[in-house]
Every structure is written in C-alpha cells, then in structure tokens.
C-alpha positions in Angstrom: -21.1 66.1 -0.7 -24.3 63.8 0.6 -24.1 61.9 3.5 -25.6 58.3 4.6 -26.5 57.6 8.2 -25.1 54.3 9.5 -26.7 52.2 12.7 -24.2 49.7 15.0 -25.6 48.4 17.4 -23.4 46.0 19.5 -24.8 44.0 22.8 -22.4 44.9 26.0 -21.7 41.7 28.7 -22.8 44.2 30.8 -26.0 44.7 33.1 -24.9 48.0 35.1 -26.4 51.2 33.6 -24.1 52.7 35.4 -20.8 51.4 34.4 -22.6 51.6 30.8 -23.4 55.1 31.5 -20.2 55.6 32.4 -18.4 54.7 29.4 -20.7 56.4 26.9 -20.4 60.2 28.4 -17.5 60.4 31.3 -14.3 61.4 30.2 -13.0 58.6 31.5 -15.2 56.5 30.3 -14.7 57.1 26.3 -11.1 57.3 26.6 -11.3 53.4 27.6 -12.5 53.1 24.6 -13.0 56.0 22.2 -10.1 58.2 22.2 -6.1 57.7 23.9 -7.3 61.1 26.1 -11.2 62.7 26.8 -11.6 65.9 28.9 -15.2 67.2 29.4 -15.4 71.5 30.0 -19.3 71.6 30.0 -20.9 71.4 27.5 -17.6 71.2 24.7 -16.0 67.2 24.9 -12.3 66.9 23.0 -10.5 64.3 21.9 -6.9 63.4 21.2 -5.8 60.3 19.1 -1.9 59.7 19.2 0.6 61.8 22.2 1.0 65.8 22.5 4.7 65.1 22.0 4.4 63.4 18.9 1.3 62.8 15.9 -1.6 63.4 17.3 -5.1 64.5 16.8 -7.4 66.5 18.7 -10.8 67.0 17.7 -14.0 68.9 19.9 -17.8 67.8 19.9 -20.6 69.5 21.1 -23.3 67.9 23.7 -26.6 68.8 21.2 -28.7 66.9 23.6 -28.4 64.2 26.7 -31.1 62.1 29.2 -29.1 60.3 31.5 -28.6 56.5 31.9 -30.3 56.9 28.0 -28.4 58.6 25.4 -26.1 61.1 24.4 -25.6 62.8 21.2 -22.6 64.2 20.0 -21.6 67.4 16.8 -18.5 67.6 15.8 -17.3 71.2 15.5 -15.2 70.9 12.6 -18.2 69.0 10.9 -19.9 70.9 8.1 -22.8 69.0 7.4 -25.8 70.7 10.3 -27.7 67.6 10.3 -25.5 65.6 11.1 -24.7 63.7 15.0 -23.1 61.2 16.4 -25.2 59.3 18.6 -24.5 56.3 21.8 -27.2 55.1 22.9 -27.6 52.4 25.6 -30.7 49.9 25.9 -31.3 47.3 27.5 -32.0 43.5 26.2 -34.9 41.7 27.2 -33.8 38.7 26.0 -30.2 38.5 27.8 -30.7 41.6 30.3 -27.6 43.1 29.2 -27.7 46.1 27.4 -26.7 47.0 24.0 -24.7 49.8 22.8 -26.6 51.5 19.4 -24.2 53.7 17.7 -26.0 56.4 14.6 -23.3 58.4 12.8 -23.1 59.6 9.2 -20.2 59.1 6.6 -19.7 60.7 4.0 -21.5 58.4 0.3 -18.5 55.8 0.0 -17.3 56.4 3.1 -19.3 53.7 5.2 -17.3 51.2 5.3 -14.4 52.6 6.4 -16.8 54.3 9.1 -18.5 51.0 10.0 -14.4 49.7 10.3 -13.7 52.3 13.1 -16.3 51.3 14.9 -15.9 48.1 15.1 -11.9 49.0 16.6 -13.8 50.8 18.6 -16.0 48.0 19.9 -13.0 46.0 20.2 -10.7 48.3 22.1 -14.0 48.4 24.5 -14.3 44.8 25.1 -10.3 44.3 25.8 -10.3 47.8 28.1 -13.3 46.5 30.3 -14.7 42.8 29.2 -17.9 43.7 28.2 
C-alpha cells in the first residue's frame, strides 16, 4: 500500500524557543499533547495512550534525526514503510515573531483525513494544556 505525505502548519502563541523545543523533544513536553505517557531511553521514545491497568496502546519510535531548537524526526518502530517518518519542526514567523510548528507525517492512501484529524486533536490538547 502506498503512503501519502501530509504537512500541517500551526502557529503557536509563544516567542520562546526553549518552551517550544521542550514540547517537541522531551518526554515531559510530549506527554502534554501527544500521548498520555512518554518515556525516553536515549534512542527510543515510548508512547502510551490510555491507562496501564485498563485498555491502552504502547508504541515506540526511534529518533532518526534531531537538530537542537529546529526539528526532531522519528520513525515508529513497527512501521513497515522505511521511507516514512514523523517530523516536528519549529520555525519563527517573520510576521508575528511567534513560533510555528510544522508537522510532517505519512498516511496510507485513504487515511489522510483520519491522520489530519488526529493531529488536529493533538494540537487542541496542546492548546488546552499549555495555552499555546
């Protein structure tokens, strides 16, 4: 099955590179908006959704590339498509001075709307939990 690259761009209400980078690259930051619990062991992030004592899902992602205060690129460990990844990139808006979060992800053909809905929900969680 073919995959389709999607790109999502959302302006954040912050001029602080440290805050944005922390939300993109640390277990504490990612657990505020991307999963219920996030752990990092030096090369792999482990994401958990739901409670360990009830129905939950756990997935791991390897860090493919990372440039401090610029971007982090991850690949799901069980992903069968070796050319796919998730990239979280921060850029500063020349107009507002606020940071913009650019998300790149890949979805199987026919599932792009679902994946975009998931990222929209994640961004809403980020806004509710941090005010960004």
